[in-house]
Biopython code that builds the backbone (N, CA, C, O; Angstrom):
import numpy as np
from Bio.PDB.StructureBuilder import StructureBuilder

atoms = [
    (1, "UNK", "N", (17.249, 15.021, 17.522)),
    (1, "UNK", "CA", (16.918, 14.636, 16.190)),
    (1, "UNK", "C", (18.260, 14.335, 15.434)),
    (1, "UNK", "O", (19.166, 15.169, 15.419)),
    (2, "UNK", "N", (18.360, 13.124, 14.809)),
    (2, "UNK", "CA", (19.538, 12.840, 14.100)),
    (2, "UNK", "C", (19.612, 13.810, 12.856)),
    (2, "UNK", "O", (18.605, 14.260, 12.310)),
    (3, "UNK", "N", (20.880, 14.080, 12.471)),
    (3, "UNK", "CA", (21.081, 14.896, 11.259)),
    (3, "UNK", "C", (20.568, 14.313, 10.020)),
    (3, "UNK", "O", (20.106, 15.057, 9.155)),
    (4, "UNK", "N", (20.608, 13.092, 9.864)),
    (4, "UNK", "CA", (19.931, 12.532, 8.645)),
    (4, "UNK", "C", (18.537, 12.986, 8.676)),
    (4, "UNK", "O", (18.156, 13.578, 7.666)),
    (5, "UNK", "N", (17.728, 12.831, 9.600)),
    (5, "UNK", "CA", (16.200, 13.246, 9.598)),
    (5, "UNK", "C", (16.225, 14.721, 9.297)),
    (5, "UNK", "O", (15.372, 15.139, 8.514)),
    (6, "UNK", "N", (17.098, 15.569, 9.818)),
    (6, "UNK", "CA", (17.086, 16.987, 9.609)),
    (6, "UNK", "C", (17.366, 17.304, 8.173)),
    (6, "UNK", "O", (16.782, 18.204, 7.569)),
    (7, "UNK", "N", (18.303, 16.513, 7.638)),
    (7, "UNK", "CA", (18.422, 16.694, 6.063)),
    (7, "UNK", "C", (17.241, 16.137, 5.401)),
    (7, "UNK", "O", (16.912, 16.739, 4.379)),
    (8, "UNK", "N", (16.538, 15.149, 5.731)),
    (8, "UNK", "CA", (15.309, 14.731, 5.064)),
    (8, "UNK", "C", (14.235, 15.806, 5.106)),
    (8, "UNK", "O", (13.567, 16.113, 4.120)),
    (9, "UNK", "N", (14.105, 16.380, 6.352)),
    (9, "UNK", "CA", (13.249, 17.542, 6.428)),
    (9, "UNK", "C", (13.409, 18.581, 5.453)),
    (9, "UNK", "O", (12.501, 19.101, 4.806)),
    (10, "UNK", "N", (14.765, 18.873, 5.392)),
    (10, "UNK", "CA", (15.286, 19.958, 4.437)),
    (10, "UNK", "C", (14.986, 19.598, 3.009)),
    (10, "UNK", "O", (14.593, 20.465, 2.229)),
    (11, "UNK", "N", (15.152, 18.392, 2.654)),
    (11, "UNK", "CA", (14.692, 17.893, 1.270)),
    (11, "UNK", "C", (13.311, 18.063, 0.984)),
    (11, "UNK", "O", (12.883, 18.529, -0.072)),
    (12, "UNK", "N", (12.547, 17.638, 2.044)),
    (12, "UNK", "CA", (11.121, 17.804, 1.917)),
    (12, "UNK", "C", (10.635, 19.044, 1.630)),
    (12, "UNK", "O", (9.709, 19.209, 0.835)),
    (13, "UNK", "N", (11.309, 20.137, 2.344)),
    (13, "UNK", "CA", (10.848, 21.467, 2.184)),
    (13, "UNK", "C", (11.113, 21.823, 0.648)),
    (13, "UNK", "O", (10.236, 22.316, -0.061)),
    (14, "UNK", "N", (12.313, 21.550, 0.231)),
    (14, "UNK", "CA", (12.758, 21.897, -1.088)),
    (14, "UNK", "C", (11.799, 21.396, -2.096)),
    (14, "UNK", "O", (11.417, 22.088, -3.039)),
    (15, "UNK", "N", (11.363, 20.016, -1.850)),
    (15, "UNK", "CA", (10.473, 19.460, -2.735)),
    (15, "UNK", "C", (9.113, 20.091, -2.720)),
    (15, "UNK", "O", (8.412, 20.139, -3.732)),
    (16, "UNK", "N", (8.743, 20.585, -1.535)),
    (16, "UNK", "CA", (7.514, 21.512, -1.646)),
    (16, "UNK", "C", (7.679, 22.689, -2.307)),
    (16, "UNK", "O", (6.702, 23.126, -2.915)),
    (17, "UNK", "N", (8.856, 23.391, -2.327)),
    (17, "UNK", "CA", (8.994, 24.686, -3.009)),
    (17, "UNK", "C", (8.813, 24.219, -4.518)),
    (17, "UNK", "O", (8.114, 24.923, -5.247)),
    (18, "UNK", "N", (9.358, 23.165, -4.981)),
    (18, "UNK", "CA", (9.157, 22.909, -6.522)),
    (18, "UNK", "C", (7.683, 22.770, -6.802)),
    (18, "UNK", "O", (7.226, 23.190, -7.865)),
    (19, "UNK", "N", (6.917, 22.196, -5.888)),
    (19, "UNK", "CA", (5.475, 22.061, -6.094)),
    (19, "UNK", "C", (4.891, 23.466, -6.002)),
    (19, "UNK", "O", (3.914, 23.620, -6.735)),
    (20, "UNK", "N", (5.211, 24.413, -5.359)),
    (20, "UNK", "CA", (4.744, 25.793, -5.268)),
    (20, "UNK", "C", (5.083, 26.376, -6.564)),
    (20, "UNK", "O", (4.210, 27.014, -7.151)),
    (21, "UNK", "N", (6.437, 26.213, -7.171)),
    (21, "UNK", "CA", (6.714, 26.732, -8.310)),
    (21, "UNK", "C", (5.774, 26.219, -9.379)),
    (21, "UNK", "O", (5.314, 26.982, -10.228)),
    (22, "UNK", "N", (5.505, 25.002, -9.344)),
    (22, "UNK", "CA", (4.627, 24.340, -10.502)),
    (22, "UNK", "C", (3.206, 25.058, -10.532)),
    (22, "UNK", "O", (2.621, 25.407, -11.558)),
    (23, "UNK", "N", (2.753, 25.218, -9.215)),
    (23, "UNK", "CA", (1.420, 25.762, -8.973)),
    (23, "UNK", "C", (1.505, 27.207, -9.587)),
    (23, "UNK", "O", (0.571, 27.638, -10.262)),
    (24, "UNK", "N", (2.458, 27.835, -9.384)),
    (24, "UNK", "CA", (2.667, 29.291, -10.047)),
    (24, "UNK", "C", (2.620, 29.281, -11.434)),
    (24, "UNK", "O", (2.030, 30.170, -12.047)),
    (25, "UNK", "N", (3.221, 28.304, -12.021)),
    (25, "UNK", "CA", (3.261, 28.168, -13.573)),
    (25, "UNK", "C", (1.856, 27.708, -14.160)),
    (25, "UNK", "O", (1.443, 28.102, -15.251)),
    (26, "UNK", "N", (1.210, 26.897, -13.387)),
    (26, "UNK", "CA", (-0.070, 26.380, -13.866)),
    (26, "UNK", "C", (-1.034, 27.482, -13.768)),
    (26, "UNK", "O", (-1.909, 27.600, -14.626)),
    (27, "UNK", "N", (-0.927, 28.379, -12.684)),
    (27, "UNK", "CA", (-1.790, 29.511, -12.682)),
    (27, "UNK", "C", (-1.645, 30.595, -13.712)),
    (27, "UNK", "O", (-2.500, 31.457, -13.912)),
    (28, "UNK", "N", (-0.402, 30.483, -14.408)),
    (28, "UNK", "CA", (-0.097, 31.495, -15.463)),
    (28, "UNK", "C", (-0.882, 31.339, -16.671)),
    (28, "UNK", "O", (-0.936, 32.237, -17.512)),
    (29, "UNK", "N", (-1.500, 30.225, -16.793)),
    (29, "UNK", "CA", (-2.282, 29.912, -18.147)),
    (29, "UNK", "C", (-3.479, 31.008, -18.113)),
    (29, "UNK", "O", (-4.138, 31.238, -17.099)),
    (30, "UNK", "N", (-3.639, 31.555, -19.176)),
    (30, "UNK", "CA", (-4.858, 32.529, -19.252)),
    (30, "UNK", "C", (-6.132, 31.868, -19.080)),
    (30, "UNK", "O", (-6.305, 30.795, -19.658)),
    (31, "UNK", "N", (-7.097, 32.390, -18.324)),
    (31, "UNK", "CA", (-8.314, 31.840, -18.171)),
    (31, "UNK", "C", (-9.244, 32.718, -18.822)),
    (31, "UNK", "O", (-9.620, 33.722, -18.216)),
    (32, "UNK", "N", (-9.703, 32.447, -20.088)),
    (32, "UNK", "CA", (-10.636, 33.239, -20.732)),
    (32, "UNK", "C", (-11.995, 33.081, -20.350)),
    (32, "UNK", "O", (-12.549, 32.036, -20.690)),
    (33, "UNK", "N", (-12.662, 33.967, -19.677)),
    (33, "UNK", "CA", (-14.014, 33.912, -19.219)),
    (33, "UNK", "C", (-14.712, 35.098, -19.981)),
    (33, "UNK", "O", (-15.925, 35.085, -20.186)),
    (34, "UNK", "N", (-14.041, 35.940, -20.318)),
    (34, "UNK", "CA", (-14.689, 37.040, -21.237)),
    (34, "UNK", "C", (-15.518, 38.002, -20.396)),
    (34, "UNK", "O", (-15.649, 37.752, -19.198)),
    (35, "UNK", "N", (-16.060, 39.028, -20.898)),
    (35, "UNK", "CA", (-16.994, 39.912, -20.293)),
    (35, "UNK", "C", (-16.464, 40.702, -19.028)),
    (35, "UNK", "O", (-15.247, 40.804, -18.876)),
    (36, "UNK", "N", (-17.303, 41.243, -18.153)),
    (36, "UNK", "CA", (-16.823, 42.045, -17.133)),
    (36, "UNK", "C", (-16.043, 41.241, -16.026)),
    (36, "UNK", "O", (-15.366, 41.864, -15.208)),
    (37, "UNK", "N", (-16.127, 39.846, -15.985)),
    (37, "UNK", "CA", (-15.652, 39.147, -15.121)),
    (37, "UNK", "C", (-13.995, 38.932, -15.383)),
    (37, "UNK", "O", (-13.183, 38.686, -14.491)),
    (38, "UNK", "N", (-13.745, 39.056, -16.566)),
    (38, "UNK", "CA", (-12.305, 38.821, -17.039)),
    (38, "UNK", "C", (-11.303, 39.457, -16.126)),
    (38, "UNK", "O", (-10.390, 38.765, -15.676)),
    (39, "UNK", "N", (-11.412, 40.780, -15.808)),
    (39, "UNK", "CA", (-10.274, 41.493, -15.038)),
    (39, "UNK", "C", (-10.258, 40.924, -13.615)),
    (39, "UNK", "O", (-9.216, 40.958, -12.960)),
    (40, "UNK", "N", (-11.411, 40.390, -13.111)),
    (40, "UNK", "CA", (-11.436, 39.878, -11.670)),
    (40, "UNK", "C", (-10.843, 38.545, -11.632)),
    (40, "UNK", "O", (-10.197, 38.181, -10.649)),
    (41, "UNK", "N", (-11.037, 37.753, -12.707)),
    (41, "UNK", "CA", (-10.381, 36.275, -12.720)),
    (41, "UNK", "C", (-8.854, 36.599, -12.955)),
    (41, "UNK", "O", (-8.034, 35.909, -12.349)),
    (42, "UNK", "N", (-8.395, 37.659, -13.840)),
    (42, "UNK", "CA", (-6.950, 37.937, -13.995)),
    (42, "UNK", "C", (-6.283, 38.325, -12.629)),
    (42, "UNK", "O", (-5.189, 37.869, -12.296)),
    (43, "UNK", "N", (-7.006, 39.189, -11.866)),
    (43, "UNK", "CA", (-6.463, 39.637, -10.609)),
    (43, "UNK", "C", (-6.347, 38.474, -9.603)),
    (43, "UNK", "O", (-5.399, 38.384, -8.824)),
    (44, "UNK", "N", (-7.425, 37.534, -9.664)),
    (44, "UNK", "CA", (-7.453, 36.466, -8.650)),
    (44, "UNK", "C", (-6.218, 35.481, -8.903)),
    (44, "UNK", "O", (-5.541, 34.967, -8.013)),
    (45, "UNK", "N", (-6.047, 35.310, -10.317)),
    (45, "UNK", "CA", (-4.890, 34.337, -10.650)),
    (45, "UNK", "C", (-3.560, 34.972, -10.259)),
    (45, "UNK", "O", (-2.661, 34.334, -9.711)),
    (46, "UNK", "N", (-3.480, 36.366, -10.595)),
    (46, "UNK", "CA", (-2.299, 37.012, -10.327)),
    (46, "UNK", "C", (-1.853, 36.947, -8.694)),
    (46, "UNK", "O", (-0.705, 36.716, -8.317)),
    (47, "UNK", "N", (-2.794, 37.154, -7.977)),
    (47, "UNK", "CA", (-2.638, 37.184, -6.589)),
    (47, "UNK", "C", (-2.242, 35.754, -6.146)),
    (47, "UNK", "O", (-1.436, 35.620, -5.225)),
    (48, "UNK", "N", (-2.678, 34.892, -6.648)),
    (48, "UNK", "CA", (-2.377, 33.406, -6.274)),
    (48, "UNK", "C", (-0.990, 32.958, -7.009)),
    (48, "UNK", "O", (-0.293, 32.119, -6.438)),
    (49, "UNK", "N", (-0.620, 33.437, -8.126)),
    (49, "UNK", "CA", (0.754, 33.318, -8.626)),
    (49, "UNK", "C", (1.615, 33.965, -7.616)),
    (49, "UNK", "O", (2.572, 33.368, -7.124)),
    (50, "UNK", "N", (1.308, 35.124, -7.311)),
    (50, "UNK", "CA", (2.276, 35.926, -6.180)),
    (50, "UNK", "C", (2.425, 35.135, -5.039)),
    (50, "UNK", "O", (3.570, 34.939, -4.632)),
    (51, "UNK", "N", (1.384, 34.597, -4.392)),
    (51, "UNK", "CA", (1.395, 33.846, -3.180)),
    (51, "UNK", "C", (2.064, 32.543, -3.340)),
    (51, "UNK", "O", (2.736, 32.112, -2.403)),
    (52, "UNK", "N", (1.949, 31.880, -4.420)),
    (52, "UNK", "CA", (2.805, 30.662, -4.834)),
    (52, "UNK", "C", (4.173, 30.810, -4.828)),
    (52, "UNK", "O", (4.921, 30.022, -4.249)),
    (53, "UNK", "N", (4.632, 32.021, -5.596)),
    (53, "UNK", "CA", (5.974, 32.556, -5.661)),
    (53, "UNK", "C", (6.579, 32.752, -4.288)),
    (53, "UNK", "O", (7.652, 32.236, -3.976)),
    (54, "UNK", "N", (5.920, 33.449, -3.540)),
    (54, "UNK", "CA", (6.477, 33.750, -2.189)),
    (54, "UNK", "C", (6.585, 32.550, -1.364)),
    (54, "UNK", "O", (7.571, 32.395, -0.644)),
    (55, "UNK", "N", (5.429, 31.493, -1.429)),
    (55, "UNK", "CA", (5.642, 30.364, -0.770)),
    (55, "UNK", "C", (6.834, 29.552, -1.129)),
    (55, "UNK", "O", (7.593, 29.058, -0.296)),
    (56, "UNK", "N", (6.958, 29.439, -2.453)),
    (56, "UNK", "CA", (8.200, 28.714, -2.980)),
    (56, "UNK", "C", (9.468, 29.255, -2.460)),
    (56, "UNK", "O", (10.319, 28.483, -2.018)),
    (57, "UNK", "N", (9.661, 30.591, -2.482)),
    (57, "UNK", "CA", (10.886, 31.213, -1.965)),
    (57, "UNK", "C", (11.025, 31.009, -0.491)),
    (57, "UNK", "O", (12.125, 30.690, -0.039)),
    (58, "UNK", "N", (9.997, 31.169, 0.288)),
    (58, "UNK", "CA", (10.054, 30.753, 1.791)),
    (58, "UNK", "C", (10.498, 29.269, 2.081)),
    (58, "UNK", "O", (11.401, 29.007, 2.876)),
    (59, "UNK", "N", (9.813, 28.344, 1.392)),
    (59, "UNK", "CA", (10.346, 26.915, 1.535)),
    (59, "UNK", "C", (11.656, 26.802, 1.084)),
    (59, "UNK", "O", (12.386, 26.110, 1.794)),
    (60, "UNK", "N", (12.161, 27.315, 0.061)),
    (60, "UNK", "CA", (13.606, 27.114, -0.539)),
    (60, "UNK", "C", (14.597, 27.540, 0.666)),
    (60, "UNK", "O", (15.537, 26.873, 1.099)),
    (61, "UNK", "N", (14.196, 28.704, 1.066)),
    (61, "UNK", "CA", (14.969, 29.451, 2.235)),
    (61, "UNK", "C", (15.047, 28.646, 3.496)),
    (61, "UNK", "O", (16.108, 28.440, 4.086)),
    (62, "UNK", "N", (13.815, 28.176, 3.904)),
    (62, "UNK", "CA", (13.851, 27.330, 5.114)),
    (62, "UNK", "C", (14.506, 25.921, 4.881)),
    (62, "UNK", "O", (15.206, 25.361, 5.724)),
    (63, "UNK", "N", (14.230, 25.458, 3.761)),
    (63, "UNK", "CA", (15.107, 24.071, 3.365)),
    (63, "UNK", "C", (16.530, 24.310, 3.417)),
    (63, "UNK", "O", (17.276, 23.471, 3.922)),
    (64, "UNK", "N", (16.964, 25.398, 2.929)),
    (64, "UNK", "CA", (18.354, 25.726, 2.920)),
    (64, "UNK", "C", (19.055, 25.899, 4.279)),
    (64, "UNK", "O", (20.157, 25.442, 4.585)),
    (65, "UNK", "N", (18.205, 26.660, 5.064)),
    (65, "UNK", "CA", (18.537, 26.839, 6.524)),
    (65, "UNK", "C", (18.558, 25.593, 7.316)),
    (65, "UNK", "O", (19.510, 25.376, 8.065)),
    (66, "UNK", "N", (17.616, 24.788, 7.213)),
    (66, "UNK", "CA", (17.580, 23.665, 7.948)),
    (66, "UNK", "C", (18.716, 22.651, 7.492)),
    (66, "UNK", "O", (19.334, 21.952, 8.295)),
    (67, "UNK", "N", (18.917, 22.646, 6.175)),
    (67, "UNK", "CA", (20.123, 21.860, 5.711)),
    (67, "UNK", "C", (21.361, 22.359, 6.311)),
    (67, "UNK", "O", (22.140, 21.565, 6.838)),
    (68, "UNK", "N", (21.608, 23.636, 6.271)),
    (68, "UNK", "CA", (22.852, 24.331, 6.905)),
    (68, "UNK", "C", (22.971, 23.837, 8.310)),
    (68, "UNK", "O", (24.065, 23.469, 8.735)),
    (69, "UNK", "N", (21.889, 23.812, 9.054)),
    (69, "UNK", "CA", (21.815, 23.386, 10.509)),
    (69, "UNK", "C", (22.298, 21.923, 10.677)),
    (69, "UNK", "O", (23.185, 21.619, 11.474)),
    (70, "UNK", "N", (21.675, 21.059, 9.899)),
    (70, "UNK", "CA", (22.243, 19.599, 9.905)),
    (70, "UNK", "C", (23.594, 19.517, 9.664)),
    (70, "UNK", "O", (24.260, 18.733, 10.340)),
    (71, "UNK", "N", (24.226, 20.339, 8.634)),
    (71, "UNK", "CA", (25.579, 20.314, 8.338)),
    (71, "UNK", "C", (26.361, 20.689, 9.350)),
    (71, "UNK", "O", (27.372, 20.028, 9.590)),
    (72, "UNK", "N", (26.041, 21.778, 10.096)),
    (72, "UNK", "CA", (26.762, 22.244, 11.150)),
    (72, "UNK", "C", (26.875, 21.266, 12.299)),
    (72, "UNK", "O", (27.903, 21.044, 12.937)),
    (73, "UNK", "N", (25.662, 20.697, 12.487)),
    (73, "UNK", "CA", (25.677, 19.506, 13.583)),
    (73, "UNK", "C", (26.761, 18.432, 13.229)),
    (73, "UNK", "O", (27.543, 18.008, 14.080)),
    (74, "UNK", "N", (26.766, 18.039, 11.991)),
    (74, "UNK", "CA", (27.737, 17.030, 11.506)),
    (74, "UNK", "C", (29.165, 17.531, 11.777)),
    (74, "UNK", "O", (29.991, 16.892, 12.428)),
    (75, "UNK", "N", (29.382, 18.741, 11.214)),
    (75, "UNK", "CA", (30.729, 19.355, 11.580)),
    (75, "UNK", "C", (31.105, 19.335, 13.013)),
    (75, "UNK", "O", (32.246, 19.032, 13.360)),
    (76, "UNK", "N", (30.168, 19.650, 13.853)),
    (76, "UNK", "CA", (30.396, 19.867, 15.317)),
    (76, "UNK", "C", (30.691, 18.433, 15.865)),
    (76, "UNK", "O", (31.559, 18.186, 16.703)),
    (77, "UNK", "N", (29.794, 17.450, 15.238)),
    (77, "UNK", "CA", (30.121, 16.122, 15.777)),
    (77, "UNK", "C", (31.472, 15.491, 15.461)),
    (77, "UNK", "O", (32.093, 14.746, 16.219)),
    (78, "UNK", "N", (31.867, 15.904, 14.181)),
    (78, "UNK", "CA", (33.117, 15.297, 13.582)),
    (78, "UNK", "C", (34.148, 16.121, 14.436)),
    (78, "UNK", "O", (35.054, 15.395, 14.845)),
    (79, "UNK", "N", (34.254, 17.349, 14.794)),
    (79, "UNK", "CA", (35.171, 18.049, 15.560)),
    (79, "UNK", "C", (35.278, 17.484, 16.953)),
    (79, "UNK", "O", (36.369, 17.269, 17.480)),
    (80, "UNK", "N", (34.182, 17.259, 17.507)),
    (80, "UNK", "CA", (34.083, 16.621, 18.907)),
    (80, "UNK", "C", (34.788, 15.296, 18.947)),
    (80, "UNK", "O", (35.683, 15.045, 19.754)),
    (81, "UNK", "N", (34.309, 14.394, 17.967)),
    (81, "UNK", "CA", (34.751, 13.127, 17.904)),
    (81, "UNK", "C", (36.277, 13.035, 17.567)),
    (81, "UNK", "O", (36.953, 12.121, 18.040)),
    (82, "UNK", "N", (36.728, 13.832, 16.880)),
    (82, "UNK", "CA", (38.182, 13.874, 16.504)),
    (82, "UNK", "C", (38.952, 14.117, 17.679)),
    (82, "UNK", "O", (40.125, 13.746, 17.669)),
    (83, "UNK", "N", (38.468, 14.702, 18.732)),
    (83, "UNK", "CA", (39.163, 15.191, 19.961)),
    (83, "UNK", "C", (39.265, 13.929, 21.022)),
    (83, "UNK", "O", (40.087, 13.872, 21.936)),
    (84, "UNK", "N", (38.387, 13.047, 20.758)),
    (84, "UNK", "CA", (38.214, 11.837, 21.709)),
    (84, "UNK", "C", (39.528, 11.071, 21.518)),
    (84, "UNK", "O", (39.998, 10.822, 20.408)),
    (85, "UNK", "N", (40.048, 10.740, 22.603)),
    (85, "UNK", "CA", (41.219, 9.673, 22.702)),
    (85, "UNK", "C", (42.542, 10.465, 22.652)),
    (85, "UNK", "O", (43.588, 9.885, 22.944)),
    (86, "UNK", "N", (42.539, 11.765, 22.295)),
    (86, "UNK", "CA", (43.708, 12.387, 22.331)),
    (86, "UNK", "C", (44.311, 12.537, 23.751)),
    (86, "UNK", "O", (43.604, 12.854, 24.708)),
    (87, "UNK", "N", (45.567, 12.312, 23.851)),
    (87, "UNK", "CA", (46.134, 12.683, 25.316)),
    (87, "UNK", "C", (46.061, 14.150, 25.647)),
    (87, "UNK", "O", (46.315, 15.080, 24.882)),
    (88, "UNK", "N", (45.661, 14.218, 26.949)),
    (88, "UNK", "CA", (45.659, 15.578, 27.476)),
    (88, "UNK", "C", (44.462, 16.441, 27.033)),
    (88, "UNK", "O", (44.369, 17.587, 27.472)),
    (89, "UNK", "N", (43.612, 15.982, 26.248)),
    (89, "UNK", "CA", (42.437, 16.649, 25.771)),
    (89, "UNK", "C", (41.196, 16.223, 26.579)),
    (89, "UNK", "O", (40.995, 15.039, 26.848)),
    (90, "UNK", "N", (40.421, 17.156, 26.936)),
    (90, "UNK", "CA", (39.313, 16.908, 27.991)),
    (90, "UNK", "C", (38.125, 17.331, 27.423)),
    (90, "UNK", "O", (37.073, 17.245, 28.056)),
]
sb = StructureBuilder()
sb.init_structure("model")
sb.init_model(0)
sb.init_chain("A")
sb.init_seg("    ")
for serial, (resi, resn, name, xyz) in enumerate(atoms, 1):
    if name == "N":
        sb.init_residue(resn, " ", resi, " ")
    sb.init_atom(name, np.array(xyz, "f"), 0.0, 1.0, " ", f" {name:<3s}", serial, name[0])
structure = sb.get_structure()
């Protein structure tokens, strides 16, 4: 897989992390339903905010890791290509 495609994958994951952050914030708005259902609604929203936060963190980490892999491939390619054509180097 070309490094540019791997970088694109990393960028896509970072973009999805931003969407998960946005979802977390949207779920933060109070949903006033009142009565005995209110605590259940608040617990439901809190659990989904927590899930969105965890998902965003995982996607950011995965995007950074995949980006680092692509960078290391490019560095390895550069090191190997710099050796090509040197006398006595095999």
